[in-house]
C-alpha positions as CSV (number, residue, x, y, z in Angstrom):
1,M,-21.9,-138.4,-125.9
2,S,-22.8,-136.8,-129.2
3,A,-21.4,-133.7,-130.7
4,D,-24.7,-131.8,-130.2
5,T,-24.5,-132.4,-126.5
6,W,-20.9,-131.0,-126.4
7,S,-21.3,-127.9,-128.8
8,P,-23.3,-125.7,-126.6
9,Y,-20.5,-125.8,-123.8
10,I,-17.3,-126.4,-125.8
11,L,-16.3,-122.8,-125.8
12,S,-16.6,-122.6,-122.0
13,L,-14.6,-125.8,-121.6
14,V,-11.9,-124.8,-124.1
15,T,-11.7,-121.3,-122.5
16,F,-11.6,-122.2,-118.7
17,A,-9.8,-125.6,-118.9
18,P,-6.4,-123.9,-118.6
19,L,-7.6,-121.6,-115.7
20,L,-8.8,-124.6,-113.8
21,G,-5.5,-126.3,-114.3
22,G,-3.6,-123.3,-113.1
23,F,-6.0,-123.1,-110.0
24,L,-5.1,-126.9,-109.4
25,L,-1.4,-126.1,-109.8
26,V,-1.6,-123.8,-106.7
27,F,-2.1,-126.9,-104.5
28,F,0.7,-128.9,-106.2
29,P,3.7,-129.8,-104.1
30,R,6.9,-128.0,-105.3
31,R,8.1,-131.0,-107.4
32,D,9.2,-129.3,-110.8
33,R,8.8,-132.5,-112.7
34,D,5.3,-133.2,-111.6
35,I,4.4,-129.4,-112.3
36,R,5.8,-129.5,-115.8
37,V,4.0,-132.8,-116.6
38,F,0.6,-131.6,-115.3
39,A,0.9,-128.2,-117.3
40,L,1.6,-130.1,-120.4
41,V,-1.3,-132.5,-119.9
42,I,-3.7,-129.5,-119.2
43,S,-2.5,-127.7,-122.3
44,L,-2.7,-130.8,-124.6
45,L,-6.1,-131.5,-123.1
46,T,-7.3,-127.9,-124.0
47,F,-5.9,-128.3,-127.6
48,V,-7.6,-131.6,-128.1
49,L,-10.9,-130.0,-126.8
50,S,-10.3,-127.1,-129.3
51,L,-10.2,-129.5,-132.3
52,H,-14.0,-130.1,-131.7
53,L,-14.4,-126.6,-133.2
54,P,-13.1,-127.1,-136.8
55,V,-14.3,-130.6,-136.9
56,Y,-18.0,-129.7,-136.2
57,F,-17.9,-126.2,-137.7
58,H,-20.5,-125.7,-140.4
59,R,-18.2,-124.0,-143.1
60,G,-20.7,-122.9,-145.5
61,Q,-22.8,-120.8,-143.0
62,T,-22.2,-117.4,-141.7
63,G,-23.0,-116.1,-138.2
64,F,-21.6,-117.3,-134.9
65,Q,-21.5,-120.8,-134.0
66,F,-21.4,-122.9,-130.7
67,S,-23.0,-120.0,-129.1
68,I,-23.9,-119.6,-125.5
69,D,-25.8,-116.5,-124.2
70,K,-26.7,-116.4,-120.6
71,P,-27.5,-113.2,-118.5
72,W,-24.7,-112.5,-116.1
73,V,-25.4,-109.3,-114.7
74,S,-28.8,-107.6,-114.6
75,T,-27.6,-103.9,-114.0
76,P,-25.7,-103.1,-116.2
77,N,-26.9,-105.4,-118.8
78,I,-24.1,-107.9,-119.2
79,H,-24.4,-111.3,-120.6
80,Y,-22.1,-114.3,-120.7
81,H,-22.3,-114.4,-124.6
82,M,-19.7,-116.4,-126.4
83,G,-19.5,-117.7,-130.0
84,I,-16.9,-118.1,-132.9
85,D,-17.1,-117.7,-136.7
86,G,-14.5,-118.8,-139.2
87,I,-12.3,-115.7,-138.2
88,S,-12.1,-116.3,-134.4
89,M,-12.1,-120.2,-134.7
90,W,-8.5,-120.5,-136.1
91,L,-7.1,-118.0,-133.5
92,V,-8.5,-120.1,-130.6
93,V,-6.8,-123.3,-132.2
94,L,-3.6,-121.4,-132.8
95,T,-3.6,-120.4,-129.0
96,T,-4.3,-124.0,-127.9
97,F,-1.7,-125.3,-130.4
98,L,1.2,-123.0,-129.3
99,T,0.6,-123.3,-125.4
100,P,1.8,-126.9,-125.2
101,L,4.8,-126.0,-127.2
102,C,5.5,-123.3,-124.8
103,V,5.4,-125.7,-122.0
104,L,7.9,-128.2,-123.9
105,I,10.3,-125.3,-124.8
106,S,10.4,-124.2,-121.1
107,W,10.9,-127.7,-119.8
108,K,14.5,-127.2,-118.9
109,S,15.0,-123.5,-119.2
110,I,12.7,-122.5,-116.3
111,H,14.5,-123.5,-113.2
112,E,13.2,-121.1,-110.3
113,R,9.5,-120.5,-109.6
114,T,8.4,-123.3,-111.7
115,K,5.0,-123.4,-110.4
116,E,4.4,-119.8,-110.8
117,F,5.6,-119.8,-114.3
118,F,3.3,-122.5,-115.5
119,I,0.2,-121.2,-113.5
120,L,0.9,-117.7,-115.3
121,L,1.0,-119.5,-118.6
122,L,-2.0,-121.3,-118.1
123,I,-4.0,-118.1,-116.9
124,L,-2.7,-116.3,-119.9
125,E,-4.0,-119.0,-122.4
126,T,-7.6,-118.7,-120.8
127,A,-7.4,-114.9,-121.3
128,L,-6.3,-115.0,-124.8
129,I,-9.0,-117.6,-125.7
130,G,-11.5,-115.4,-124.0
131,V,-10.7,-112.4,-126.3
132,F,-11.5,-114.6,-129.3
133,T,-14.7,-116.2,-128.1
134,S,-16.4,-113.2,-126.3
135,L,-19.4,-111.6,-127.9
136,D,-20.3,-109.2,-125.0
137,L,-18.3,-106.2,-125.1
138,F,-17.9,-106.1,-121.3
139,L,-16.7,-109.8,-121.3
140,F,-14.4,-109.0,-124.3
141,Y,-12.9,-106.0,-122.4
142,F,-12.6,-108.2,-119.3
143,F,-10.5,-110.9,-121.1
144,W,-8.7,-108.1,-123.0
145,E,-7.2,-106.5,-119.9
146,A,-6.8,-109.8,-118.1
147,T,-4.0,-110.9,-120.7
148,L,-1.8,-107.7,-119.4
149,I,-1.2,-109.2,-116.0
150,P,0.1,-112.6,-116.7
151,M,2.2,-111.5,-119.7
152,A,3.7,-108.6,-117.8
153,L,4.4,-111.0,-114.8
154,L,6.1,-113.4,-117.2
155,I,8.3,-110.7,-118.6
156,G,9.0,-108.9,-115.4
157,I,9.8,-112.1,-113.3
158,F,11.2,-114.6,-115.7
159,G,12.8,-112.3,-118.3
160,H,16.3,-111.2,-118.9
161,E,18.4,-108.2,-117.8
162,R,16.0,-105.3,-118.4
163,K,12.9,-107.3,-117.7
164,V,11.3,-104.9,-115.2
165,Y,11.8,-101.9,-117.7
166,A,10.2,-104.0,-120.5
167,A,7.3,-105.2,-118.5
168,V,6.2,-101.8,-117.3
169,K,6.5,-100.4,-120.7
170,F,4.4,-103.2,-122.1
171,F,1.8,-102.7,-119.4
172,M,1.5,-99.0,-119.6
173,Y,1.5,-98.9,-123.5
174,T,-1.3,-101.5,-123.8
175,M,-3.3,-100.3,-120.9
176,I,-3.3,-96.6,-121.8
177,G,-4.3,-97.5,-125.3
178,S,-7.1,-99.7,-124.1
179,V,-8.7,-96.8,-121.9
180,F,-10.0,-95.2,-125.2
181,M,-11.6,-98.4,-126.3
182,L,-13.3,-98.6,-122.8
183,A,-14.7,-95.1,-123.3
184,A,-16.0,-96.2,-126.8
185,I,-17.7,-99.2,-125.2
186,L,-19.3,-97.2,-122.5
187,W,-20.8,-94.7,-124.9
188,L,-22.2,-97.6,-127.0
189,Y,-23.8,-99.1,-124.0
190,A,-25.2,-95.7,-122.9
191,H,-27.0,-95.4,-126.2
192,T,-28.0,-99.0,-127.0
193,G,-28.6,-100.4,-123.4
194,S,-26.5,-103.5,-124.4
195,F,-22.9,-104.7,-124.4
196,D,-23.8,-107.4,-127.0
197,F,-21.7,-107.1,-130.2
198,V,-24.5,-108.5,-132.3
199,V,-27.2,-106.2,-130.9
200,I,-25.0,-103.2,-131.1
201,R,-24.1,-104.0,-134.7
202,D,-27.5,-104.5,-135.8
203,Q,-28.8,-101.3,-134.2
204,I,-26.1,-99.3,-135.9
205,A,-27.0,-101.0,-139.2
206,R,-30.7,-100.0,-138.9
207,G,-29.6,-96.4,-137.8
208,A,-31.5,-97.0,-134.4
209,V,-28.5,-95.5,-132.3
210,P,-29.2,-91.9,-131.1
211,G,-26.2,-89.6,-132.0
212,F,-24.2,-92.2,-133.7
213,P,-23.5,-90.3,-136.9
214,A,-21.8,-87.5,-134.7
215,A,-19.8,-89.8,-132.7
216,A,-19.0,-92.5,-135.2
217,Q,-15.6,-91.1,-136.1
218,W,-14.5,-90.8,-132.3
219,L,-15.9,-94.3,-131.7
220,F,-13.8,-95.8,-134.4
221,L,-10.6,-93.9,-133.2
222,G,-11.4,-95.1,-129.6
223,F,-11.3,-98.8,-130.7
224,F,-8.5,-98.3,-133.4
225,L,-6.2,-96.7,-130.9
226,A,-6.4,-99.8,-128.4
227,F,-5.8,-102.2,-131.4
228,A,-3.2,-100.3,-133.1
229,V,-1.0,-100.4,-129.9
230,K,-1.4,-104.0,-129.6
231,V,-0.6,-104.9,-133.2
232,P,1.6,-103.1,-133.1
233,L,1.1,-100.5,-135.9
234,F,3.6,-97.8,-136.7
235,P,4.2,-95.5,-134.7
236,F,3.0,-97.3,-131.7
237,H,5.4,-100.3,-132.0
238,T,8.2,-98.9,-129.7
239,W,7.0,-101.2,-126.8
240,L,7.4,-104.6,-128.9
241,P,11.2,-105.0,-129.3
242,D,11.9,-104.4,-125.5
243,A,9.1,-106.7,-124.5
244,H,10.5,-109.6,-127.0
245,V,14.2,-109.2,-126.0
246,E,13.5,-109.4,-122.3
247,A,10.6,-111.9,-122.4
248,P,11.4,-115.7,-121.6
249,T,11.0,-117.7,-124.7
250,A,7.5,-119.1,-124.0
251,G,6.5,-115.3,-123.4
252,S,7.9,-114.2,-126.7
253,V,6.2,-117.2,-128.4
254,L,2.7,-116.3,-127.1
255,L,3.4,-112.6,-127.4
256,A,4.2,-112.8,-131.1
257,G,2.1,-116.0,-131.9
258,V,-1.1,-114.8,-130.4
259,L,-1.1,-111.6,-128.3
260,L,-0.3,-109.5,-131.3
261,K,-3.2,-110.9,-133.1
262,M,-5.7,-109.5,-130.5
263,G,-5.0,-106.1,-132.2
264,T,-5.8,-107.2,-135.9
265,Y,-8.6,-109.4,-134.7
266,G,-10.2,-106.4,-133.0
267,L,-9.6,-104.2,-136.1
268,L,-11.5,-106.7,-138.1
269,R,-14.2,-107.7,-135.7
270,F,-14.9,-104.3,-134.1
271,N,-13.7,-101.5,-136.3
272,L,-15.0,-103.1,-139.6
273,G,-17.9,-104.9,-137.9
274,L,-19.3,-101.9,-136.0
275,F,-18.1,-99.0,-138.0
276,P,-18.0,-100.0,-141.8
277,E,-18.4,-96.6,-143.3
278,Q,-15.8,-94.9,-141.0
279,S,-13.4,-97.9,-141.7
280,R,-13.7,-97.2,-145.4
281,H,-13.3,-93.4,-144.8
282,N,-10.2,-93.9,-142.7
283,A,-8.8,-96.6,-145.0
284,P,-6.1,-94.4,-146.8
285,W,-4.3,-93.3,-143.9
286,V,-4.6,-96.6,-142.0
287,M,-3.1,-98.2,-145.3
288,A,-0.3,-95.7,-145.2
289,L,0.6,-96.6,-141.7
290,A,0.5,-100.3,-142.7
291,L,2.9,-99.7,-145.6
292,I,5.2,-97.6,-143.6
293,G,5.3,-100.5,-141.0
294,I,5.9,-103.2,-143.4
295,I,8.9,-101.2,-145.0
296,Y,10.2,-99.7,-141.8
297,G,10.1,-102.9,-139.8
298,A,11.7,-104.8,-142.5
299,L,14.5,-102.2,-143.0
300,V,15.2,-101.9,-139.1
301,A,15.3,-105.8,-138.9
302,M,18.0,-106.0,-141.5
303,V,20.4,-103.9,-139.4
304,Q,19.8,-105.5,-136.1
305,P,22.8,-107.2,-134.4
306,N,20.5,-109.1,-132.0
307,M,18.7,-112.2,-133.3
308,K,15.7,-111.8,-131.0
309,K,15.4,-108.1,-131.8
310,L,15.5,-108.9,-135.6
311,I,12.6,-111.3,-135.3
312,A,10.7,-108.8,-133.2
313,Y,11.1,-106.1,-136.0
314,S,10.0,-108.7,-138.5
315,S,6.6,-109.0,-136.5
316,V,6.2,-105.4,-137.1
317,S,6.7,-105.9,-140.7
318,H,4.5,-109.0,-141.0
319,L,1.5,-107.6,-139.0
320,G,1.6,-104.4,-141.4
321,F,0.6,-107.1,-144.1
322,V,-2.3,-108.1,-141.9
323,V,-3.5,-104.4,-141.5
324,L,-3.0,-103.9,-145.4
325,G,-5.3,-106.7,-146.3
326,I,-7.8,-105.9,-143.7
327,F,-8.3,-102.2,-144.9
328,S,-8.3,-103.3,-148.6
329,F,-11.9,-104.2,-148.2
330,T,-11.5,-107.1,-150.7
331,Q,-12.2,-110.8,-150.3
332,A,-8.7,-111.8,-151.3
333,G,-7.3,-109.1,-148.8
334,L,-9.2,-110.2,-145.7
335,D,-8.8,-113.7,-146.5
336,G,-5.1,-113.3,-146.8
337,A,-5.0,-111.1,-143.7
338,I,-6.4,-113.8,-141.5
339,F,-4.1,-116.4,-143.0
340,V,-1.2,-114.2,-142.4
341,M,-2.1,-113.9,-138.8
342,L,-2.2,-117.7,-138.4
343,A,1.1,-118.3,-140.5
344,H,2.9,-115.6,-138.6
345,G,1.9,-117.1,-135.2
346,I,3.4,-120.6,-136.5
347,S,6.6,-119.5,-138.1
348,T,7.4,-116.5,-135.9
349,G,6.6,-118.6,-132.7
350,G,9.0,-121.2,-134.0
351,L,11.7,-118.5,-134.6
352,F,11.5,-117.5,-131.2
353,M,11.8,-121.0,-129.9
354,L,14.8,-121.5,-131.9
355,A,16.4,-118.3,-130.7
356,G,15.5,-119.3,-127.2
357,I,17.2,-122.7,-127.7
358,L,20.4,-120.9,-128.8
359,H,20.4,-118.5,-125.9
360,E,20.1,-121.4,-123.3
361,R,23.6,-122.7,-124.8
362,R,25.3,-119.4,-125.3
363,H,23.4,-117.0,-123.2
364,T,23.4,-114.4,-125.8
365,Y,21.3,-113.3,-128.8
366,E,24.0,-111.3,-130.6
367,I,24.5,-112.8,-134.2
368,S,28.2,-111.8,-134.2
369,E,28.7,-114.5,-131.4
370,F,27.8,-117.4,-133.9
371,G,28.8,-118.8,-137.4
372,G,29.4,-122.1,-138.6
373,L,26.7,-123.7,-136.5
374,A,25.4,-126.0,-139.3
375,A,28.5,-128.4,-138.6
376,P,28.0,-128.9,-134.9
377,M,24.2,-128.5,-134.9
378,P,22.8,-130.1,-138.2
379,V,19.3,-130.9,-137.1
380,Y,18.9,-127.5,-135.4
381,A,20.2,-125.7,-138.6
382,A,17.9,-127.7,-140.8
383,S,14.8,-127.1,-138.5
384,Y,15.7,-123.4,-138.4
385,L,16.0,-123.2,-142.2
386,V,12.5,-124.5,-142.6
387,I,10.9,-121.8,-140.2
388,V,13.0,-119.1,-142.0
389,L,11.9,-120.2,-145.5
390,A,8.3,-120.3,-144.0
391,S,8.5,-116.8,-142.5
392,A,10.0,-115.5,-145.8
393,G,7.2,-116.6,-147.8
394,L,8.7,-119.5,-149.8
395,P,5.9,-121.3,-152.0
396,L,4.5,-124.5,-150.4
397,L,5.1,-123.0,-147.0
398,N,2.5,-121.2,-145.0
399,G,4.0,-117.7,-145.4
400,F,3.3,-117.5,-149.1
401,I,-0.3,-118.1,-149.4
402,G,-1.3,-115.2,-147.0
403,E,0.9,-112.6,-148.4
404,F,-0.1,-113.5,-152.0
405,L,-3.8,-113.1,-151.2
406,V,-3.1,-109.7,-149.2
407,L,-1.1,-108.3,-152.2
408,S,-3.9,-109.5,-154.5
409,G,-6.3,-107.5,-152.5
410,A,-4.0,-104.4,-152.2
411,F,-3.6,-104.4,-156.0
412,Q,-7.4,-104.6,-156.4
413,D,-7.7,-101.5,-154.0
414,K,-4.7,-99.5,-155.6
415,A,-1.8,-100.8,-157.5
416,I,0.6,-98.5,-155.5
417,Y,-0.3,-100.4,-152.2
418,G,0.5,-103.7,-153.8
419,I,3.7,-102.4,-155.3
420,L,5.0,-101.0,-152.0
421,G,3.7,-104.0,-149.9
422,A,5.5,-106.4,-152.4
423,T,8.8,-104.8,-151.4
424,G,8.3,-106.0,-147.8
425,I,8.6,-109.6,-149.0
426,I,11.9,-108.9,-150.9
427,W,13.4,-107.2,-147.7
428,S,12.1,-110.1,-145.4
429,A,13.9,-112.3,-147.5
430,V,17.1,-110.4,-147.1
431,Y,17.2,-110.0,-143.5
432,L,16.2,-113.7,-142.6
433,L,18.5,-115.4,-145.0
434,W,21.3,-113.1,-144.2
435,M,20.8,-113.6,-140.6
436,Y,20.7,-117.4,-141.4
437,Q,24.0,-117.3,-143.4
438,R,25.9,-115.3,-140.6
439,V,24.6,-117.8,-137.9
440,F,25.0,-121.1,-139.6
441,Y,27.7,-120.9,-142.3
442,G,31.2,-119.7,-142.5
443,K,34.0,-120.7,-140.2
444,V,33.3,-121.3,-136.5
445,T,34.7,-118.1,-135.1
446,H,34.2,-119.0,-131.4
447,S,35.7,-122.3,-130.1
448,V,32.8,-122.9,-127.7
449,N,30.4,-123.2,-130.5
450,N,32.0,-126.4,-131.8
451,S,30.9,-128.3,-128.7
452,L,27.2,-127.0,-128.7
453,A,24.6,-129.6,-128.2
454,D,22.1,-130.3,-131.1
455,L,18.3,-130.4,-130.6
456,S,17.1,-132.4,-127.4
457,G,14.0,-134.7,-127.4
458,F,11.9,-131.9,-125.8
459,E,13.1,-129.2,-128.2
460,K,12.3,-131.4,-131.2
461,L,8.8,-131.8,-129.8
462,A,8.4,-128.0,-129.6
463,I,10.0,-127.2,-132.9
464,W,8.8,-129.9,-135.4
465,P,5.2,-129.2,-134.9
466,C,5.6,-125.7,-136.2
467,A,7.5,-126.9,-139.1
468,A,5.0,-129.6,-140.0
469,A,2.1,-127.0,-139.5
470,A,4.0,-124.5,-141.8
471,L,4.2,-127.3,-144.6
472,V,0.5,-128.3,-144.2
473,M,-0.8,-124.8,-144.3
474,G,1.3,-124.2,-147.3
475,I,0.2,-127.3,-149.3
476,A,-3.5,-127.3,-148.3
477,P,-4.6,-123.8,-147.4
478,I,-8.2,-124.6,-148.2
479,L,-8.5,-126.4,-144.9
480,W,-8.3,-122.9,-143.3
481,L,-9.7,-120.7,-146.1
482,G,-13.0,-122.9,-146.5
483,A,-14.0,-121.6,-143.0
484,I,-12.5,-118.1,-143.3
485,G,-14.1,-117.2,-146.6
486,P,-17.8,-117.0,-145.4
487,A,-17.0,-115.1,-142.3
488,V,-14.8,-112.6,-144.4
489,H,-17.9,-112.1,-146.9
490,A,-20.3,-111.5,-143.9
491,V,-18.0,-108.7,-142.7
492,L,-17.7,-107.2,-146.2
493,N,-21.5,-107.5,-146.8
494,P,-23.0,-106.8,-143.3
495,T,-26.7,-107.6,-143.0
496,P,-28.7,-107.0,-139.7
497,F,-30.2,-109.9,-138.0
498,V,-27.5,-112.4,-138.9
499,Q,-28.7,-115.8,-138.3
500,V,-26.9,-117.5,-135.4
501,V,-25.9,-121.0,-136.1
502,G,-25.8,-123.8,-133.5
503,R,-27.7,-124.4,-130.4
504,V,-28.0,-121.4,-127.9
505,V,-28.1,-121.9,-124.3
506,G,-30.1,-119.5,-121.9
507,Q,-32.0,-117.6,-124.5
């Protein structure tokens, strides 16, 4: 069967394959090994299907590709409209890449309610992919809210000591923020008669939306608040450390690796895409919040005694770089912002997996409980070092390229933005390398650490793909930037009636 035959349906296949797998798991007998194998097969199949997207993506063309647009509900006017561009494509692949690793890292750590755990994991994957592929605002909001339930249940059921508190806090923060976006979406529908992103964007660009100039700032803020909470941007970040510390390892990986990117993706797709003038007008104070997040997150991470909380605050700092790049309104800044999103998903996902491995052996994340682990766990120590250096932005690893481009864009906007942002790189090296030194070097202060087992086969299969991806992204970033560049150019230079690339079904 040719690629042209698959292309109109590939987004639906990639999006709903995990959900179908989760549904089939409901009928599985409670044999944990069979459940794990089936979940791994479904997640790997989804990843293989998602590779169709970059392989057959037309990199030199703007507009949405692999599109499908079919009427879904006549009143209100809701369409099943999906499509991707160079921005959303890589986020879909990132999601499908991390999910099998989450299955592997949970292979031996989830002992109770195994079926429920992997069902929730697969449902969450479908919801996350749906967020990045939806071009109908109703469909987008449906998937956006759908991510809350499985993630909250993963934290609340399979988390640690304060899991219920963390799950409720996560759910309430993100749901309340989303209400403002829903109000903005309903206003747009009432004044355009459509939930379709492309239709609404083109009507706004033509000045064909009645009452829009007076409402534009409020609409911008409605979308912005929902996305700022999800990023999370300072000062909306307080839910994140609790959620990360209490979540199971797989939950933390998907939370940091993908769920937070929903916020930055939303800022780029909807705030910049629908409200370009308001985005430029509000850029100074948004950039200020991003810079505060970069520096504050790094400084708070530096003093954390808890390894997982340190990694959580590092996410606040790194996602601040993404927002800084987005609102620089430069090609380099936006290219870098998207690359940081992808690099952060790989490296921070790896860090959370490595922290989870240590927790399984010692049942603690306290840095003071470790020391000298490089001797009993040399493979683990070497793997940890690669991921730490990637997160710190070492050249030839994935963290360097994105941060370099973001700072280039920030300097093009205002030099002070670049100068203050660059301090975040210094602080990140300090807190990451200091953590590594305390955990892996010096004398073994607790005798139990002498007998800790090194990485198992399943753990290597989960960690090493992250290390390999970090290296490939650092050496050959053009593989990603070649598709990102045209999509970013289209965001910076919007024109009505963008040509949709690829075969469209149902129009």
